[in-house]
C-alpha positions in Angstrom: -77.7 -18.0 39.5 -74.1 -19.8 39.0 -71.3 -17.7 40.3 -68.9 -15.8 37.9 -66.1 -18.1 39.2 -68.0 -21.1 37.8 -68.7 -19.7 34.5 -64.9 -18.7 34.0 -64.0 -22.3 35.0 -66.3 -23.6 32.3 -64.9 -21.3 29.7 -61.3 -22.1 30.5 -62.3 -26.1 30.1 -64.1 -25.4 26.8 -61.1 -23.6 25.5 -58.8 -26.2 26.7 -60.6 -29.0 24.9 -60.3 -27.0 21.7 -56.8 -26.0 22.0 -55.2 -29.1 23.6 -55.1 -32.6 21.6 -55.2 -35.6 23.6 -51.9 -37.6 24.2 -52.5 -40.2 21.1 -52.6 -37.2 18.9 -49.7 -35.6 20.0 -47.9 -39.1 19.9 -48.5 -39.5 16.3 -47.8 -35.9 15.4 -51.1 -35.5 13.8 -51.9 -32.5 15.9 -51.5 -28.9 15.1 -50.7 -29.2 11.5 -50.7 -25.7 10.1 -50.7 -25.3 6.2 -47.6 -23.5 4.7 -45.4 -24.5 7.6 -42.3 -26.8 7.1 -42.4 -28.3 10.4 -44.0 -28.0 13.8 -42.5 -25.5 16.4 -42.3 -25.8 20.2 -45.4 -23.6 20.4 -47.1 -26.5 18.6 -46.5 -28.9 21.0 -47.3 -27.3 24.4 -45.6 -29.3 27.3 -43.7 -32.0 24.9 -40.1 -31.4 24.3 -38.7 -30.2 20.9 -37.6 -33.0 18.8 -34.5 -32.7 16.7 -35.7 -31.4 13.6 -35.5 -33.9 10.6 -35.5 -32.7 7.0 -35.4 -34.9 4.0 -32.8 -33.9 1.3 -34.6 -33.9 -1.9 -33.0 -35.9 -4.9 -31.4 -33.4 -7.3 -29.0 -33.8 -10.0 -26.0 -32.8 -7.9 -23.2 -33.4 -10.6 -24.4 -30.8 -12.9 -25.2 -28.5 -10.0 -21.5 -28.8 -9.1 -20.3 -28.2 -12.4 -22.8 -25.3 -13.0 -21.3 -23.9 -9.7 -17.7 -24.4 -11.0 -18.4 -22.7 -14.5 -20.0 -20.0 -12.9 -17.1 -19.3 -10.5 -14.6 -19.6 -13.3 -16.5 -17.2 -15.5 -16.9 -14.6 -12.7 -13.1 -14.9 -11.8 -12.2 -14.7 -15.4 -14.2 -11.6 -16.0 -12.9 -9.9 -12.7 -9.4 -10.8 -13.8 -10.0 -9.5 -17.3 -11.3 -6.3 -15.8 -8.2 -5.3 -13.8 -6.0 -6.3 -16.7 -7.7 -4.1 -19.1 -7.1 -1.7 -16.2 -3.6 -1.8 -16.6 -2.8 -4.3 -13.6 -0.4 -7.3 -14.0 0.4 -10.4 -12.1 3.1 -9.6 -9.2 4.0 -10.5 -5.6 1.9 -8.8 -2.8 4.0 -6.7 -0.5 2.4 -8.7 2.5 3.6 -9.3 6.1 4.7 -12.8 5.3 6.9 -11.5 2.3 8.6 -9.0 4.6 9.1 -11.4 7.6 10.6 -13.9 5.0 13.4 -11.4 4.0 13.8 -10.5 7.8 14.1 -14.3 8.8 17.3 -14.4 6.4 19.1 -12.1 9.0 18.5 -15.0 11.6 19.3 -18.0 9.1 22.8 -16.9 8.2 22.8 -13.8 6.4 23.3 -11.2 9.2 26.4 -9.8 7.5 24.5 -8.7 4.2 23.7 -5.2 3.5 20.2 -4.2 4.6 17.9 -1.4 3.4 15.0 0.1 5.5 12.9 2.9 5.0 9.6 3.6 3.8 8.2 3.6 0.0 11.1 5.7 -1.2 13.5 3.1 -0.6 11.4 0.4 -1.5 10.4 2.1 -5.2 13.8 3.9 -5.8 16.4 1.4 -4.8 16.7 -1.2 -7.5 18.2 -4.6 -6.2 19.4 -5.8 -9.6 21.3 -2.5 -10.0 22.9 -2.5 -6.6 23.6 -6.3 -7.2 25.5 -5.7 -10.5 27.5 -2.6 -9.3 28.7 -4.3 -5.8 28.2 -8.0 -6.5 25.9 -8.2 -3.3 22.1 -8.1 -3.6 20.9 -6.2 -0.3 18.1 -7.6 2.0 15.2 -5.3 1.2 13.2 -4.4 4.6 11.7 -1.2 3.5 7.9 -0.7 4.0 5.6 1.8 2.4 4.1 4.4 4.8 5.9 3.0 7.8 8.8 4.8 9.8 12.0 2.5 9.8 12.8 3.5 13.3 10.9 0.5 14.7 12.8 -2.0 12.4 16.0 -0.1 13.2 15.6 -0.8 17.1 14.8 -4.5 16.0 17.7 -4.9 14.3 19.7 -3.1 16.9 18.4 -5.8 19.5 19.4 -8.7 17.1 22.8 -9.9 17.4 22.8 -12.0 14.4 23.0 -8.7 12.2 26.5 -7.6 11.9 26.3 -6.4 8.2 25.6 -2.8 6.6 22.5 -0.8 7.1 20.8 1.8 4.9 18.1 4.1 6.4 15.7 5.9 4.0 14.4 9.1 5.2 11.0 10.2 4.1 10.6 13.3 6.3 6.8 13.2 6.9 7.3 9.7 7.8 10.4 9.2 9.6 10.1 12.2 12.0 6.5 11.9 12.7 6.6 8.2 13.6 3.9 7.2 11.2 3.5 3.5 10.9 0.8 2.7 8.4 2.3 -1.0 8.5 3.3 -0.9 11.9 2.5 -4.7 12.7 5.5 -6.1 10.7 7.9 -6.4 13.5 5.8 -8.0 15.6 4.0 -10.3 12.9 7.7 -11.5 12.5 8.4 -12.3 15.7 4.8 -14.1 16.2 4.6 -15.7 12.9 3.7 -19.4 13.0 3.6 -22.3 10.6 0.1 -21.7 9.5 0.7 -18.0 8.3 4.0 -19.3 6.8 2.3 -21.9 4.9 -0.3 -19.4 3.8 2.3 -17.2 2.6 3.9 -20.1 0.8 0.8 -21.3 -1.0 -0.1 -17.3 -1.8 3.1 -16.9 -3.6 3.2 -20.0 -5.7 -0.3 -20.6 -6.6 -2.2 -17.0 -6.7 0.3 -14.0 -6.7 2.5 -14.8 -10.0 -1.0 -15.9 -11.6 -3.5 -13.3 -11.0 -3.6 -9.7 -11.5 -6.5 -9.3 -9.4 -4.7 -10.5 -6.3 -4.0 -7.2 -4.7 -5.4 -5.5 -1.9 -6.3 -2.3 -4.1 -8.7 -4.5 -6.3 -10.2 -6.4 -3.2 -14.2 -6.2 -3.8 -14.4 -4.7 -0.4 -12.1 -2.0 -1.1 -13.5 -1.4 -4.4 -16.9 -0.8 -3.1 -15.9 1.5 -0.6 -14.4 3.9 -2.5 -17.5 4.3 -4.9 -19.0 7.8 -4.8 -21.5 7.4 -2.1 -23.6 10.4 -1.0 -21.5 12.0 1.7 -22.6 11.4 5.2 -22.8 14.4 7.8 -19.8 14.6 10.5 -17.5 12.2 8.2 -14.5 13.6 6.7 -14.3 12.8 2.9 -11.0 11.4 2.9 -9.6 9.2 -0.3 -7.0 6.4 0.7 -3.9 6.0 -1.2 -4.4 3.8 -4.5 -2.0 1.2 -5.8 1.3 3.0 -6.6 3.9 -0.3 -6.7 4.4 -3.2 -8.6 6.7 -6.0 -7.0 7.5 -8.7 -9.4 10.5 -10.6 -7.8 10.0 -12.5 -4.5 12.6 -10.8 -2.7 10.7 -7.6 -2.7 12.4 -5.9 -5.5 10.0 -3.3 -6.3 9.0 -0.3 -8.7 6.6 2.2 -9.4 3.5 1.1 -11.4 3.7 2.4 -15.1 0.1 3.3 -14.8 1.4 6.5 -13.3 3.4 7.4 -16.1 1.1 6.4 -18.8 -2.2 7.2 -17.5 -2.9 11.2 -16.7 -6.1 10.7 -15.1 -4.7 8.0 -12.7 -1.4 10.2 -11.9 -3.9 13.5 -11.3 -5.9 11.0 -8.8 -2.4 10.1 -7.2 -1.5 13.8 -6.7 -4.8 14.7 -5.3 -4.6 12.3 -2.6 -0.9 13.7 -1.5 -2.8 17.1 -1.6 -5.0 15.9 1.0 -1.8 15.8 3.2 -0.6 19.2 2.0 -4.0 21.0 2.5 -5.7 19.3 5.1 -5.4 19.5 9.1 -2.4 18.0 10.6 -2.8 14.7 12.1 -4.1 14.1 15.5 -1.3 14.4 18.1 0.7 16.7 15.6 -1.6 19.5 15.4 0.5 22.0 17.4 4.1 23.2 16.8 5.0 21.8 20.4 3.3 18.4 19.7 5.4 18.1 16.1 8.7 18.9 17.6 8.0 16.5 20.5 7.5 13.8 17.7 10.8 14.9 16.0 12.7 14.7 19.1 11.2 11.4 20.3 12.0 9.7 16.6 15.6 11.2 16.6 16.3 10.0 20.1 15.0 6.6 19.2 17.2 6.5 16.3 20.3 7.6 18.1 19.8 4.7 20.9 19.5 2.1 18.3 22.4 3.4 16.2 24.6 3.6 19.5 24.1 -0.2 19.8 24.6 -1.2 16.3 27.8 0.8 15.8 29.0 -0.7 18.8 28.6 -4.2 17.2 30.5 -2.7 14.2 27.4 -2.3 11.9 27.9 0.6 9.4 24.7 2.8 9.2 24.1 5.3 6.4 21.2 7.5 6.2 19.8 8.4 2.5 17.2 11.3 1.9 15.6 10.3 -1.5 14.4 13.0 -3.7 11.0 14.4 -3.9 9.8 17.4 -6.0 6.9 19.7 -6.7 4.0 20.4 -4.3 5.2 17.3 -2.0 8.9 18.7 -1.6 7.6 22.3 -0.9 5.3 20.6 1.8 8.2 18.9 3.5 10.2 22.2 3.3 7.5 24.2 5.1 6.5 21.7 7.9 9.8 19.6 8.4 12.5 21.7 7.2 16.1 20.2 6.9 17.6 22.3 9.7 15.0 21.0 12.1 15.2 17.4 11.1 17.8 16.1 8.6 20.6 18.0 10.1 19.7 17.2 13.9 19.4 13.7 13.0 22.8 13.2 11.7 24.3 15.4 14.6 22.6 13.4 17.4 23.3 10.0 15.9 26.7 10.6 14.6 25.8 8.5 11.5 26.7 10.0 8.1 24.2 10.8 5.5 23.3 11.3 1.9 21.0 13.9 0.9 19.7 14.4 -2.4 20.1 18.4 -2.4 24.0 17.8 -2.0 24.5 15.7 -5.2 23.9 17.0 -8.6 23.8 13.2 -10.0 20.6 12.7 -7.5 18.5 15.6 -8.7 16.4 16.1 -11.8 14.5 12.7 -11.9 11.1 12.1 -13.2 8.7 11.7 -10.3 5.2 11.5 -11.7 3.3 11.7 -8.3 5.9 14.1 -6.6 7.1 11.3 -4.3 8.6 8.4 -6.0 10.6 7.9 -9.2 9.4 6.3 -12.3 10.3 2.8 -12.9 13.0 3.6 -15.5 14.3 6.6 -13.4 14.7 4.4 -10.2 17.3 2.1 -12.0 19.3 5.5 -13.2 18.9 6.6 -9.5 20.3 3.7 -8.1 23.1 3.7 -10.8 24.0 7.1 -9.6 23.4 6.3 -5.7 25.3 3.3 -4.9 28.9 4.7 -6.4 28.6 7.6 -4.0 28.0 5.1 -1.1 31.1 2.7 -2.0 33.4 5.9 -2.7 32.3 7.9 0.3 31.0 6.0 3.1 31.4 1.9 2.7 35.0 1.7 1.8 35.1 -2.1 1.4 34.0 -2.5 -2.2 34.1 -5.5 -4.4 35.9 -5.8 -7.7 33.2 -4.8 -10.0 32.3 -1.9 -12.2 31.1 1.3 -10.9 28.4 2.0 -13.1 26.3 0.0 -15.6 24.0 1.7 -18.4 20.2 1.6 -17.6 19.5 -0.8 -20.5 22.1 -3.4 -19.6 19.8 -4.9 -16.6 16.3 -6.4 -16.9 14.3 -3.4 -16.4 11.3 -4.0 -14.3 8.4 -4.7 -16.5 
């Protein structure tokens, strides 16, 4: 009787005869053809190196295919553009890091003696460069950035010996005294910007931004998808991000509030509800106790004082400006960051003068659709009131031009 070992060997040999092809079959590729498979794989060729796959390109009408793809792309882009134009958007310049760096570069390219504006969105929206230029004969360099404390920019200018002009520092209490920096990468971006980023900004500014309304971060497809009414997920905070508020229609970053906030009650209510999240929600991480908040206030004031001492030693005139706010936003600022603990201490410790809207009747009573920024037309009127105060009371080297101009005498932002 054969042993179990002999039976196993016989079975193995039989299976090998079925599975393993001969060398000739392997060589001519006739073995292991499996219907439905495009090409053989390494498992089909045991013991044989996997060849580089070769796939024939089928003959197709490539010209018409390319034309159809281009037409479809144009139709989709045109539809996306039409949708946002119907929503109220218009072409304008993007408030990109490249745009900010382009203006910052002017200081190091021979314009260091000019007036520079820094701050957050209230200076960016509310101070109109054409009005300032008409009154003083000089168009300032606009370096304010939305949602971002001006303290890092203040320190950067203090460290730059090329800057010898005048400096207006806007103070929005909940941004300045907490050190909040939504766009906190702008200063590092400027110092690290290379030729590729500069050329990308140039191409965008000349070929995209002035032509297409959809070229705005708020209208990006990914952004639109994320803010849809998806089912809530347990454990995640239901927070709505700030929507588009600004239009920038001049390449030197002169900006104003988007008129949709004035004309569309639903959009205005949305903007107010987004601010209300800040008023009614929990304090930000790191500022959730009175002690932590006070430490942040002290830190920001100390940083500002150090930078201003350096600037004033170089002959730079520095002026703080507290633009107006109203309604629940103003009430929130008064409750959390009252003037006596913030603004008054800032002026005392820095030794710099300041203009607070509460102290001047001509800086009060403006229309602020979402409580924080002036409407486009009111920004013209506000600048027309602010600049003469600055010239008369603080910067005593005015140029021989008129003090005020009627609001309709300049090209109002569109």
